[in-house]
N, C-alpha and C positions, 0 to 999 in steps of 0.2 A: 732233688728236683732239677730236671734239665729242661732247656728251652733252646730253640734255634730259630733263625729268621730266614725268610726267603723274600726276594724282591724282584720285580720285573726289570729293574735297572741294576743288575748285579755289578756292572763295571764301576769301580770307584766308590762303591757304597761301603760304609763302615761295618765292621762286625758288631755283634751284640756286646761283646766285652769292651769294645772301643766306645760304646755309647753309654756305659754305666757311669753314674756320678762318682766322682772321687770322694774321699772321706770328708771333705769340708764343703761339698757342693750341695746346694738345695735343688729340689726337683718337684715337678708337677706332673701328675698322671690324671688325664682328663678324658671323659667320654661317658656315653650312655651306660646305664646298667646292663651288664652282660656283654659289653663290647670287648673286654679283655684287660682293662687298666689294672684291676686289682691282681690279676694273675701275673702280669708283668712286674708289678711292684713287689710282689712276694719273691719273685725270682731275683730281682735286683737287690733286695735286702740281704740276700745271702752273702753279698760281698762286704757287708758291714759287720764289725765285731760285736757291737752292743746296740740292740734295737729295742725300742718300746713302740708298740702300736696302739693307737687310740681307736677303738672299735665302736664308734658311736651308733652304728646301725645294728650291732649285735649279730653280724652275719659271718664272721670269719671263723673258720674251722681249720686251724693250722697246727697239727700235732707237735711240731718241733718247737712251739712256743708255750710258755707257762701262762695259763689263763687266770686273771684276777678280776674280781667284780667290785671290790671295795678299796678305796684309796688307802685306808689304814693298813690293809694287808700289803698293798703295793709297795709302800715306802719301807717296809721291813725286808724286802728281798735284797739279797747280796748279788750284784751283777756278775760276780765270778761264778756263782752257782747257777744263776739264771740269766744268761746273756741275752735271751730273747723272751720278751714278755708281751702279752696282749692285755691291755686294760679295757675291759668291757664294763662300763659303769652300769650299776643297777638303776632301777627307775628313779630312786631318790637322787642319786648323784648325777644321772644324765640330765635331770631337769634343773640342776642347781648351778648358777654361774659361779658361786663361791667354790664349789667342789671342782669345777672345770679349771678355774684359775689356780687353785691349789695344786692340781695335777701338773699344769704347765710350769708353775713355780718349782715344783719338785724336780721336773726334768731339767729346768734351767740351772738349778743348784747342783744337780747330780753330775753334770758335765759328761763329756765323752759318750754321747748318745746320739744315735740316729733315730729321730722320731717320725713315724709315719702316721698321718691322720687319714684314716680310710675314707671318711666323708667330712670334708672341711665345714660344710654348711651346718652340720650337727652341732657345731660349737656356738652358733648364734642363738643365745638363750635370753629370752626376755628383752629382745631388741638390742642386746649388747654382745660384744666379743670379749673373751677373757684377756685382760691386759698382759698377762705373762705369756700368752700365745704370741702376741706381737713381739714381746721381748725375745722369745726363742727364735722367731723368724728374722728379726732385724739385728739382734746382738748376740745370738747364740754361738756364732762361729768363734768368737773370742774364748768361749768355754768348750769348744769342740762339740757343740750341740747344733745339729743341722735338721731342718724340717723338710720332709717330703710330704706333699699334699695331694690327696686324692679328691676328685670332685666331679660331679655331674653337671653342675650349673655354674661355670666360671663367671657369668655375669652377675651372680649373687655374692661373689666373694670379694673382700677388700683387695683393691688393686695392688697393695704392697706385697701380698703373698705371691702374686704373679711376677711383679717387677723385681723382687729380690731373688728369684730363682734363676739358676743357670741352665737347667735341663727341662725340656718339655716333651712328654710322650702323649701325643694327641690322637685319640680315637674318634669315632663318629659322634656328631652332635646334632640333635634334633632341631634345636631352636636357633634361629638366626642370630639373636642377640648374644648367644654363647659363642657361636662361630666368629662373630664380629669382634668380640672381646679378645679371643685368641689371636685373630689376625692383627689387632692393634698392638698386642704385646710381642708377638713372634714374627710377624710379617708373612705368616702362612696364609695363603689365599683361602678365605672362608668357604668358597664353593667346593673346595677339595674335601671338606669335612661333612658334606651332606650325606645322609644315610644311603641315598640312591647311588652315590659315587664311592663310598667307603664302606666295604663290608665289615661285619664283625670280625674281631681278632686281627684287624689291619690298622696300622697307626703310622703317623708321621713323627719324625724326631727333629727337634730344633734345639741347638745349643746357642746361647745368647751370643749375638754378634756374628753368627754364621748363617748360611743359607739352609732352608729346610731340606731334610734328607728323607727319602722314602718314595712311595709307601712300603712298609714292611709287613709281612704276615707272620704271626706267631705260629710256631710248630712245636708241640710238646714232644 
């Protein structure tokens, strides 16, 4: 899979490789459905040696990954034989907070894993978030576990997921409360993220403590 960027402001802009998270960095991919965030996340994950993807929407079709539907089968996999795995919970497991927490506990104890959650809000089950998801986000780096979070509605997501991340890839957002949440966390002017100003497959990049860069257009 190859990907390149173009920008109206080419002078001084980073290359795509310069914007990829390092092995211990957490990242957020945010934007409307179809805007391009999952496409970019898939590309960025190529740089990580051991990857587990939580596919809560059941929409990912990535042939380079081993697809698993049951947690009992997931925990049996040897990372050396299957370095890239998609966990797509079946109906029973997708609706169970206990199964969700067991999944994140497995990742936390597994170590040496980049975990990509394709839709973070899918983890909100019965009004609660899995406790071990919080552990992976806040304490995972000690175990070389890093969480990359995909989301459509950042205003619905616990602030700690955003505040603990070092890299933000921000595509268009329909709702003002979502744009405002991103502005609060990154300093990126929320008006730049309006759909009328930001076409699909175009994003802004923000690294914590630095000025926003972009916009960039994805080119396959």
